C-alpha positions as CSV (number, residue, x, y, z in Angstrom):
1,X,185.2,205.1,45.6
2,X,181.7,205.9,46.6
3,X,178.6,205.4,44.4
4,X,175.9,208.0,44.1
5,X,172.6,207.0,45.6
6,X,169.6,206.9,43.2
7,X,166.7,206.0,45.4
8,X,164.0,208.1,47.1
9,X,161.9,207.9,50.2
10,X,158.2,208.8,50.0
11,X,155.7,209.1,52.8
12,X,152.8,206.7,53.0
13,X,149.8,206.2,55.3
14,X,151.8,203.4,57.1
15,X,155.2,205.0,57.3
16,X,157.4,205.4,54.2
17,X,158.5,203.6,51.0
18,X,162.1,203.3,49.9
19,X,162.0,203.3,46.1
20,X,164.9,202.4,43.8
21,X,164.8,201.9,40.0
22,X,167.1,200.1,37.6
23,X,166.8,199.8,33.8
24,X,168.0,196.7,31.9
25,X,168.5,195.9,28.3
26,X,166.3,192.9,27.7
27,X,162.8,191.6,27.7
28,X,160.5,191.7,30.7
29,X,160.5,187.9,30.7
30,X,164.3,187.8,30.8
31,X,164.5,190.2,33.7
32,X,161.7,188.4,35.5
33,X,163.8,185.2,35.4
34,X,166.8,187.2,36.9
35,X,164.8,188.1,39.9
36,X,162.8,184.9,40.4
37,X,164.8,181.8,39.4
38,X,167.1,180.5,42.2
39,X,170.0,179.9,39.7
40,X,169.8,183.6,38.7
41,X,169.2,185.1,42.2
42,X,172.3,183.1,43.4
43,X,174.4,185.4,41.2
44,X,173.4,188.7,42.8
45,X,171.6,188.2,46.2
46,X,171.7,184.4,46.9
47,X,169.9,181.2,46.1
48,X,166.5,180.2,47.5
49,X,165.0,176.8,48.1
50,X,161.6,175.5,48.6
51,X,158.3,175.4,46.6
52,X,157.6,178.9,45.3
53,X,154.1,180.4,44.7
54,X,151.7,182.8,46.3
55,X,151.1,182.0,49.9
56,X,154.2,179.8,50.1
57,X,157.4,180.3,52.0
58,X,160.9,179.8,50.6
59,X,164.3,180.1,52.3
60,X,166.7,182.7,50.9
61,X,170.4,182.1,51.6
62,X,172.0,185.5,51.6
63,X,175.2,184.5,49.9
64,X,177.0,187.8,50.4
65,X,176.4,188.4,54.2
66,X,178.8,186.1,56.0
67,X,177.2,183.8,58.6
68,X,173.7,185.1,58.1
69,X,171.1,182.4,58.6
70,X,168.6,181.7,55.8
71,X,165.6,184.1,55.7
72,X,162.1,182.9,55.5
73,X,160.5,184.6,52.5
74,X,156.7,184.6,52.2
75,X,155.5,185.1,48.7
76,X,152.5,187.3,49.0
77,X,151.9,188.2,45.4
78,X,153.4,186.7,42.2
79,X,152.1,188.0,38.9
80,X,154.6,186.9,36.2
81,X,156.3,188.7,34.6
82,X,155.4,192.0,36.2
83,X,155.0,192.0,40.0
84,X,156.4,190.2,43.0
85,X,155.6,191.1,46.6
86,X,157.2,189.3,49.6
87,X,157.7,189.6,53.3
88,X,160.7,188.3,55.2
89,X,161.8,187.9,58.7
90,X,165.4,187.7,59.8
91,X,167.8,188.8,62.5
92,X,167.5,192.4,61.2
93,X,163.7,192.7,61.4
94,X,160.6,192.4,59.3
95,X,160.8,193.3,55.6
96,X,158.0,194.0,53.2
97,X,159.4,194.2,49.6
98,X,157.9,194.6,46.1
99,X,159.4,194.4,42.7
100,X,157.5,195.5,39.6
101,X,158.7,195.3,36.0
102,X,157.5,197.3,33.0
103,X,158.6,197.0,29.4
104,X,159.9,200.2,27.8
105,X,160.8,199.5,24.2
106,X,164.0,197.3,24.2
107,X,164.5,197.8,27.9
108,X,162.8,196.7,31.1
109,X,162.4,199.0,34.1
110,X,162.5,197.4,37.5
111,X,161.0,199.4,40.5
112,X,162.0,198.1,43.9
113,X,160.0,199.2,46.9
114,X,160.6,198.5,50.6
115,X,157.7,199.4,52.8
116,X,159.2,201.0,56.0
117,X,157.3,201.4,59.3
118,X,160.0,203.9,60.3
119,X,161.3,206.2,57.5
120,X,164.7,206.5,59.3
121,X,165.4,202.8,58.5
122,X,166.1,204.0,55.0
123,X,169.5,205.2,56.3
124,X,170.7,201.6,56.6
125,X,168.5,199.8,54.1
126,X,168.8,202.2,51.2
127,X,172.5,201.7,50.7
128,X,172.1,197.9,51.1
129,X,169.4,197.7,48.4
130,X,171.4,200.0,46.1
131,X,174.2,197.5,46.5
132,X,172.1,194.5,45.7
133,X,170.4,196.0,42.8
134,X,173.7,197.0,41.3
135,X,174.9,193.4,41.8
136,X,171.8,192.4,39.7
137,X,172.9,194.9,37.0
138,X,176.5,193.6,37.1
139,X,175.3,189.9,37.1
140,X,173.1,190.5,34.0
141,X,175.9,192.4,32.2
142,X,178.7,190.1,33.1
143,X,180.5,192.9,34.9
144,X,182.7,193.1,38.0
145,X,180.5,193.0,41.1
146,X,180.4,196.2,43.2
147,X,181.8,196.2,46.8
148,X,179.5,197.0,49.7
149,X,181.9,199.7,51.1
150,X,181.2,201.7,47.9
151,X,177.6,202.2,49.3
152,X,177.8,202.1,53.0
153,X,178.3,204.3,55.0
154,X,178.7,207.0,52.3
155,X,175.0,206.8,51.2
156,X,173.6,206.7,54.7
157,X,173.4,210.5,55.1
158,X,171.5,210.9,51.8
159,X,168.9,208.4,52.8
160,X,168.6,209.8,56.3
161,X,168.0,213.3,54.8
162,X,165.5,211.9,52.4
163,X,163.6,210.2,55.3
164,X,163.7,213.4,57.3
165,X,162.1,215.4,54.4
166,X,159.3,212.8,54.4
167,X,159.0,212.7,58.2
């Protein structure tokens, strides 16, 4: 079974942004904890260790990518409970990521952005972030976790086409 992609790619002055949204039942503070507390991130992307705060670096252990070494994550902006911006370096490259949260009645909307130097990178990163954000949805709801092969490679053409439109 393949899952339908939900994200978009938009052109920027420095390349492109991959943008994906998810909506959660719950308060903004509750969702913030799901994306910032190590005990919570362990359930959907992996635990992190170190002293957190703007200008500080933590190590994220990607729990669902076998054999991957920990990634160094520099916390560039941390504005609880609405905005987190980080940069990471790992074997796959340099990553600039942002999460923003906004309250919408009884729900909270999470907007994920990956800043891409090359829009074509969305073909590989888009399906991966769809997978991880759906893991976050499943972890919060106590549902069965999705499988990566439900996203990749089936979503790759969608994201390559979206990048091409923005290219």
